[in-house]
Kinemage of the C-alpha trace (Angstrom):
@kinemage 1
@onewidth
@group {chain A} dominant
@subgroup {mainchain}
@vectorlist {calphas} color= white
{ca met a 1} P 63.406 -20.673 1.165
{ca lys a 2} L 62.718 -17.689 3.902
{ca arg a 3} L 61.338 -15.928 1.343
{ca leu a 4} L 58.690 -18.956 0.348
{ca leu a 5} L 58.145 -19.335 4.145
{ca gln a 6} L 56.983 -15.625 3.936
{ca ile a 7} L 54.690 -15.452 1.178
{ca ser a 8} L 52.927 -18.820 2.152
{ca ala a 9} L 52.219 -17.278 5.851
{ca leu a 10} L 50.958 -14.020 4.027
{ca met a 11} L 48.388 -16.414 2.009
{ca leu a 12} L 47.443 -18.285 4.928
{ca phe a 13} L 46.970 -14.603 6.873
{ca ala a 14} L 44.854 -13.066 3.822
{ca leu a 15} L 42.690 -16.911 3.572
{ca leu a 16} L 42.097 -17.028 7.758
{ca ser a 17} L 41.263 -13.454 8.078
{ca pro a 18} L 37.642 -12.449 8.174
{ca ala a 19} L 36.072 -10.148 5.614
{ca pro a 20} L 33.768 -7.964 5.505
{ca val a 21} L 30.672 -10.047 4.957
{ca ser a 22} L 27.983 -7.191 3.369
{ca gly a 23} L 30.802 -5.886 1.272
{ca val a 24} L 31.414 -9.279 -0.116
{ca phe a 25} L 27.431 -9.973 -0.460
{ca ala a 26} L 26.889 -6.530 -1.846
{ca gln a 27} L 29.383 -7.353 -4.820
{ca ala a 28} L 28.191 -10.290 -5.532
{ca tyr a 29} L 24.206 -9.657 -5.169
{ca pro a 30} L 22.173 -10.791 -6.999
{ca asn a 31} L 23.497 -13.700 -8.261
{ca arg a 32} L 20.311 -15.746 -8.540
{ca thr a 33} L 16.427 -15.372 -8.476
{ca ile a 34} L 14.788 -12.830 -6.472
{ca arg a 35} L 11.408 -13.445 -5.620
{ca ile a 36} L 8.432 -11.256 -4.286
{ca ile a 37} L 5.686 -12.449 -2.194
{ca val a 38} L 2.522 -10.353 -3.068
{ca thr a 39} L -0.316 -11.034 -0.719
{ca phe a 40} L -3.260 -11.098 -3.233
{ca pro a 41} L -4.321 -13.279 -6.020
{ca pro a 42} L -2.745 -12.931 -9.176
{ca gly a 43} L -4.875 -10.530 -11.824
{ca gly a 44} L -5.538 -7.941 -8.941
{ca ser a 45} L -4.320 -4.226 -9.031
{ca ser a 46} L -1.668 -4.842 -6.583
{ca asp a 47} L -0.535 -8.221 -8.539
{ca thr a 48} L 0.154 -6.772 -11.841
{ca leu a 49} L 1.539 -3.636 -10.363
{ca thr a 50} L 4.296 -5.771 -8.717
{ca arg a 51} L 4.395 -7.405 -12.034
{ca val a 52} L 5.082 -4.766 -13.944
{ca val a 53} L 7.649 -3.390 -11.778
{ca ala a 54} L 9.303 -6.741 -11.375
{ca gln a 55} L 10.066 -6.736 -14.742
{ca glu a 56} L 11.640 -3.697 -14.919
{ca met a 57} L 14.021 -4.270 -12.106
{ca ser a 58} L 15.206 -7.706 -13.423
{ca glu a 59} L 16.616 -6.175 -16.167
{ca ser a 60} L 18.318 -3.716 -14.016
{ca leu a 61} L 19.564 -6.435 -11.622
{ca gly a 62} L 20.509 -8.879 -13.921
{ca gln a 63} L 18.276 -11.772 -12.455
{ca pro a 64} L 15.197 -12.695 -12.759
{ca val a 65} L 12.345 -11.271 -10.413
{ca val a 66} L 9.271 -13.431 -10.063
{ca ile a 67} L 6.227 -13.346 -8.058
{ca glu a 68} L 5.018 -15.531 -5.638
{ca asn a 69} L 1.327 -15.187 -4.362
{ca arg a 70} L 0.669 -15.947 -0.783
{ca thr a 71} L -2.966 -15.057 0.169
{ca gly a 72} L -5.196 -15.441 3.229
{ca ala a 73} L -6.057 -14.164 6.495
{ca gly a 74} L -6.002 -10.549 5.179
{ca gly a 75} L -2.776 -10.407 3.868
{ca asn a 76} L -0.971 -11.698 7.128
{ca ile a 77} L 0.027 -14.994 5.849
{ca gly a 78} L 1.920 -13.861 2.877
{ca val a 79} L 3.508 -11.052 5.214
{ca glu a 80} L 4.374 -13.521 7.882
{ca ala a 81} L 6.334 -15.616 5.200
{ca ala a 82} L 8.156 -12.265 3.984
{ca ala a 83} L 9.290 -11.235 7.460
{ca lys a 84} L 10.689 -14.417 8.624
{ca ser a 85} L 12.833 -15.034 5.407
{ca pro a 86} L 16.648 -14.934 5.407
{ca pro a 87} L 17.376 -11.270 5.321
{ca asp a 88} L 19.742 -11.829 2.399
{ca gly a 89} L 17.951 -9.766 -0.618
{ca tyr a 90} L 16.384 -12.772 -2.302
{ca thr a 91} L 12.880 -12.514 -0.560
{ca leu a 92} L 10.900 -9.164 -0.927
{ca leu a 93} L 7.455 -8.165 0.114
{ca ser a 94} L 5.148 -6.275 -2.256
{ca ser a 95} L 2.570 -4.637 0.255
{ca ser a 96} L 0.542 -1.404 1.181
{ca ser a 97} L -0.955 0.769 3.816
{ca ser a 98} L -2.410 -2.390 5.189
{ca leu a 99} L 0.786 -3.373 6.298
{ca pro a 100} L 0.889 -0.754 9.408
{ca leu a 101} L -3.013 -1.126 9.831
{ca ala a 102} L -2.597 -4.820 10.233
{ca gly a 103} L -0.506 -3.606 13.271
{ca val a 104} L -3.544 -1.355 14.088
{ca leu a 105} L -6.112 -3.549 13.955
{ca tyr a 106} L -5.060 -6.959 14.912
{ca ser a 107} L -3.608 -7.582 18.575
{ca lys a 108} L -1.893 -11.108 17.780
{ca leu a 109} L 0.344 -11.069 14.860
{ca asn a 110} L 3.506 -13.279 14.099
{ca phe a 111} L 5.259 -10.406 12.540
{ca asp a 112} L 5.953 -6.504 13.862
{ca pro a 113} L 4.681 -4.406 10.783
{ca leu a 114} L 7.055 -1.798 11.947
{ca asn a 115} L 10.092 -3.365 12.982
{ca asp a 116} L 10.431 -6.685 10.925
{ca phe a 117} L 10.510 -5.180 7.525
{ca ala a 118} L 13.317 -2.524 5.772
{ca pro a 119} L 11.382 -0.223 3.687
{ca ile a 120} L 12.762 -0.651 -0.036
{ca gly a 121} L 10.611 2.027 -1.495
{ca met a 122} L 7.163 3.779 -2.686
{ca val a 123} L 5.761 2.551 -5.650
{ca gly a 124} L 2.241 4.654 -6.065
{ca thr a 125} L -0.438 5.990 -4.307
{ca ser a 126} L -4.049 5.304 -5.104
{ca pro a 127} L -6.868 7.831 -3.802
{ca met a 128} L -10.650 6.922 -3.109
{ca leu a 129} L -13.622 8.599 -4.595
{ca val a 130} L -16.680 9.739 -1.998
{ca thr a 131} L -19.696 8.129 -4.303
{ca val a 132} L -23.330 8.266 -3.357
{ca asn a 133} L -26.088 6.695 -5.329
{ca pro a 134} L -27.314 9.471 -7.650
{ca ala a 135} L -30.828 9.159 -6.113
{ca val a 136} L -29.171 10.945 -3.041
{ca pro a 137} L -29.855 14.182 -3.021
{ca ala a 138} L -26.416 15.478 -1.805
{ca lys a 139} L -24.702 17.056 -5.117
{ca thr a 140} L -21.622 18.226 -3.216
{ca leu a 141} L -20.031 16.988 -0.061
{ca pro a 142} L -21.075 19.791 2.337
{ca glu a 143} L -24.409 19.105 1.408
{ca leu a 144} L -24.111 15.458 1.987
{ca ile a 145} L -22.430 16.184 5.472
{ca ala a 146} L -25.130 18.421 6.053
{ca leu a 147} L -27.599 15.985 5.106
{ca ala a 148} L -26.091 13.300 6.983
{ca lys a 149} L -26.529 15.544 10.249
{ca gln a 150} L -30.050 16.063 9.745
{ca lys a 151} L -30.158 12.227 9.803
{ca pro a 152} L -27.918 10.596 12.219
{ca gly a 153} L -27.481 7.100 11.970
{ca glu a 154} L -30.039 6.602 9.235
{ca ile a 155} L -27.753 6.880 6.113
{ca ala a 156} L -25.450 3.864 5.601
{ca tyr a 157} L -22.108 3.359 4.054
{ca ala a 158} L -20.804 0.183 2.195
{ca ser a 159} L -17.242 -0.811 2.155
{ca ala a 160} L -14.859 -3.926 1.448
{ca gly a 161} L -14.894 -5.226 4.863
{ca his a 162} L -14.698 -4.877 8.296
{ca gly a 163} L -11.225 -3.270 8.704
{ca ser a 164} L -10.409 -2.325 5.104
{ca met a 165} L -9.121 0.857 3.884
{ca asn a 166} L -12.228 2.354 2.986
{ca his a 167} L -14.027 1.317 6.218
{ca leu a 168} L -11.127 3.535 8.155
{ca ala a 169} L -11.553 6.117 5.740
{ca val a 170} L -14.855 6.676 6.502
{ca glu a 171} L -14.535 6.568 10.274
{ca leu a 172} L -11.750 9.350 10.060
{ca phe a 173} L -14.372 11.042 8.137
{ca lys a 174} L -16.769 10.793 10.476
{ca leu a 175} L -14.395 12.053 13.261
{ca gln a 176} L -13.454 14.804 11.143
{ca thr a 177} L -16.986 16.419 10.525
{ca gly a 178} L -19.097 14.951 13.414
{ca ile a 179} L -21.532 12.700 11.142
{ca asp a 180} L -23.017 9.573 12.368
{ca val a 181} L -23.367 7.189 9.680
{ca arg a 182} L -24.042 3.348 9.771
{ca his a 183} L -21.150 0.776 8.635
{ca val a 184} L -22.486 -2.078 6.358
{ca pro a 185} L -19.359 -4.063 5.192
{ca tyr a 186} L -19.234 -6.713 2.504
{ca arg a 187} L -16.756 -9.504 1.056
{ca gly a 188} L -14.741 -7.025 -1.130
{ca asn a 189} L -15.669 -3.831 -3.172
{ca pro a 190} L -17.193 -5.578 -5.973
{ca leu a 191} L -20.124 -6.737 -3.959
{ca ala a 192} L -20.453 -3.187 -2.171
{ca ala a 193} L -20.773 -1.816 -5.464
{ca ile a 194} L -23.337 -3.572 -6.747
{ca asp a 195} L -25.680 -2.513 -3.503
{ca val a 196} L -24.555 1.066 -3.835
{ca ile a 197} L -24.997 1.003 -7.414
{ca ser a 198} L -28.547 -0.605 -6.929
{ca gly a 199} L -29.716 1.779 -4.505
{ca gln a 200} L -29.736 -0.666 -1.434
{ca val a 201} L -26.625 1.187 0.388
{ca pro a 202} L -26.198 5.404 -0.194
{ca leu a 203} L -22.636 5.928 0.182
{ca phe a 204} L -19.229 4.420 -0.635
{ca phe a 205} L -15.533 5.669 -0.406
{ca asp a 206} L -14.886 3.472 -3.439
{ca tyr a 207} L -11.273 3.201 -4.925
{ca leu a 208} L -10.385 5.226 -7.984
{ca leu a 209} L -9.557 2.480 -10.217
{ca thr a 210} L -12.921 0.585 -9.887
{ca gly a 211} L -15.259 3.511 -8.829
{ca met a 212} L -13.877 5.648 -11.524
{ca pro a 213} L -15.935 3.824 -14.403
{ca his a 214} L -19.121 3.720 -12.473
{ca val a 215} L -18.664 7.544 -12.214
{ca lys a 216} L -18.000 7.914 -16.073
{ca asp a 217} L -21.261 5.921 -16.744
{ca gly a 218} L -23.534 7.838 -14.628
{ca lys a 219} L -24.244 4.930 -12.149
{ca leu a 220} L -22.393 6.622 -9.029
{ca arg a 221} L -21.892 10.289 -8.319
{ca ala a 222} L -18.822 11.759 -7.246
{ca leu a 223} L -18.358 14.097 -4.867
{ca ala a 224} L -14.477 14.225 -3.347
{ca ile a 225} L -11.305 12.446 -3.647
{ca thr a 226} L -9.910 11.465 -0.517
{ca gly a 227} L -5.849 11.961 -1.772
{ca glu a 228} L -3.873 15.429 -0.697
{ca lys a 229} L -4.310 16.316 -4.372
{ca arg a 230} L -6.476 16.095 -7.377
{ca ser a 231} L -6.343 13.131 -9.687
{ca pro a 232} L -5.351 13.533 -13.061
{ca ala a 233} L -8.198 11.177 -14.056
{ca leu a 234} L -10.965 13.310 -12.498
{ca pro a 235} L -9.246 17.211 -12.748
{ca asp a 236} L -12.432 18.681 -11.838
{ca leu a 237} L -13.202 16.633 -8.544
{ca pro a 238} L -11.828 18.531 -5.683
{ca thr a 239} L -10.296 16.847 -2.812
{ca val a 240} L -12.239 15.974 0.648
{ca ser a 241} L -9.525 18.771 2.014
{ca glu a 242} L -11.022 21.252 -0.589
{ca ala a 243} L -14.354 20.361 -0.224
{ca gly a 244} L -14.684 21.360 3.276
{ca val a 245} L -12.835 18.950 5.560
{ca pro a 246} L -9.586 20.713 6.376
{ca gly a 247} L -6.799 18.122 6.399
{ca tyr a 248} L -8.374 15.021 5.486
{ca glu a 249} L -6.342 12.455 3.406
{ca ala a 250} L -6.724 8.429 3.221
{ca ser a 251} L -5.337 6.960 0.232
{ca leu a 252} L -3.789 3.640 -0.573
{ca trp a 253} L -0.272 3.194 -1.157
{ca phe a 254} L 2.115 0.287 -2.566
{ca gly a 255} L 5.608 -0.321 -1.513
{ca phe a 256} L 8.427 -2.871 -1.671
{ca phe a 257} L 9.708 -4.064 1.843
{ca ala a 258} L 13.009 -6.707 2.513
{ca pro a 259} L 13.175 -8.600 5.941
{ca ala a 260} L 14.764 -6.610 8.646
{ca gly a 261} L 18.181 -6.868 9.226
{ca thr a 262} L 18.942 -7.234 5.105
{ca pro a 263} L 22.254 -5.268 4.844
{ca lys a 264} L 21.790 -1.919 3.998
{ca asp a 265} L 23.876 -1.568 0.688
{ca ile a 266} L 21.492 -4.445 -0.887
{ca val a 267} L 18.623 -2.159 0.333
{ca glu a 268} L 19.947 0.754 -1.766
{ca lys a 269} L 20.546 -1.636 -4.646
{ca leu a 270} L 16.902 -2.675 -4.908
{ca ser a 271} L 15.735 0.650 -4.012
{ca lys a 272} L 18.041 2.209 -6.863
{ca ser a 273} L 16.236 -0.616 -9.220
{ca leu a 274} L 12.800 0.369 -8.207
{ca gln a 275} L 13.360 4.023 -8.499
{ca glu a 276} L 15.009 3.308 -12.243
{ca ala a 277} L 11.813 1.390 -12.974
{ca leu a 278} L 9.392 3.670 -11.985
{ca ala a 279} L 11.091 6.319 -14.034
{ca lys a 280} L 10.007 4.846 -17.414
{ca pro a 281} L 6.871 6.168 -19.188
{ca lys a 282} L 5.690 2.920 -20.158
{ca val a 283} L 5.660 1.711 -16.375
{ca lys a 284} L 3.820 4.976 -15.239
{ca glu a 285} L 1.340 4.530 -18.012
{ca arg a 286} L 0.499 1.204 -17.232
{ca leu a 287} L 0.292 2.204 -13.725
{ca asp a 288} L -1.860 5.055 -14.479
{ca ser a 289} L -4.039 2.828 -16.381
{ca leu a 290} L -4.485 0.574 -12.854
{ca gly a 291} L -5.524 3.991 -10.894
{ca val a 292} L -2.117 4.211 -9.451
{ca glu a 293} L -0.015 7.424 -9.220
{ca val a 294} L 3.638 6.946 -9.296
{ca asp a 295} L 5.370 8.423 -6.218
{ca ala a 296} L 8.786 6.897 -6.020
{ca gln a 297} L 9.794 7.524 -2.356
{ca gly a 298} L 12.758 6.098 -1.196
{ca pro a 299} L 13.267 3.966 2.019
{ca glu a 300} L 13.506 6.542 4.680
{ca arg a 301} L 10.297 8.158 3.115
{ca leu a 302} L 8.415 5.376 3.521
{ca gly a 303} L 9.603 4.260 6.716
{ca ala a 304} L 8.377 7.442 8.199
{ca ile a 305} L 5.013 7.109 6.188
{ca met a 306} L 4.750 3.691 7.742
{ca lys a 307} L 5.139 5.160 11.413
{ca ala a 308} L 2.557 8.352 10.416
{ca asp a 309} L -0.030 5.894 9.024
{ca phe a 310} L 0.436 3.788 12.238
{ca ala a 311} L 0.014 6.519 14.430
{ca lys a 312} L -2.902 8.070 12.450
{ca trp a 313} L -4.954 4.760 12.421
{ca lys a 314} L -4.480 3.811 15.778
{ca asp a 315} L -6.072 7.280 16.972
{ca val a 316} L -8.926 6.571 14.602
{ca lys a 317} L -9.628 3.050 16.374
{ca glu a 318} L -9.276 4.288 19.600
{ca lys a 319} L -11.427 7.589 19.141
{ca thr a 320} L -14.043 5.122 17.444
{ca gly a 321} L -13.579 2.002 19.778
{ca leu a 322} L -13.035 -0.165 16.587
{ca lys a 323} L -12.670 -3.741 17.002
{ca met a 324} L -12.023 -6.253 14.674
{ca glu a 325} L -14.943 -8.967 14.279
């Protein structure tokens, strides 16, 4: 009887003793569907990229990984929804360099881009092309800079909209070269490209995916690429830095995030699954077709890039007096 009472007491103690919560969750995770919030409509590069990677992650995680498109307010609605989701690894965010940029451009946000998210990992990067209408006499980047200095304020440049990445890229270019070119914002890249091709606006920092076909068709002339290194898609095209503006770099990047407070072991499991997906040749091939070069950086590196981008674009905003309209 005494032995029975001892066993019962031990069982009761085991039941009442607190278990390490994160450890329990990590062993069980994932045991249901994971959703990834995408802040752009279906069919675009960001959406397609996320679906390609999510499918592979679903296989390694053993659970469905579904996409939820939450658009509006420049992507801020979807970002806010992700930030306010439970930090349990079942709601993730697919975002881009627009995430730290939002913290720079908008004074009132219902989320903190740097502190409300736990980086999972980088997916890839996509630079821009410095393009001009073929009628522009500049054949090289130094010639374009010289032309702009001869005509301060006369040359206009198109962008996908006020506060877009290609808007900020030109503002950074202006700061580093000392030129003065005039901004003409459009409602999206396609409309901007139409007017540059027709000759209404001479200069456009177009995204690689959308600009490359126009360059190859002779509708636009590419002078340089804005990334840190040359693109395999246009290997003969120099970077802006190589072409005479040392240290210049402005590229889009794409990454996955979890809400802040997500257990570290869950973040690590998701990061490992992401890295495995990006290592597959078929994923690299599909991302290449979207103009995105795989760059499988881990959580710490992505977090550092976030902070560096925030500081970089904040400096551009302060030096140019840029304000959101």
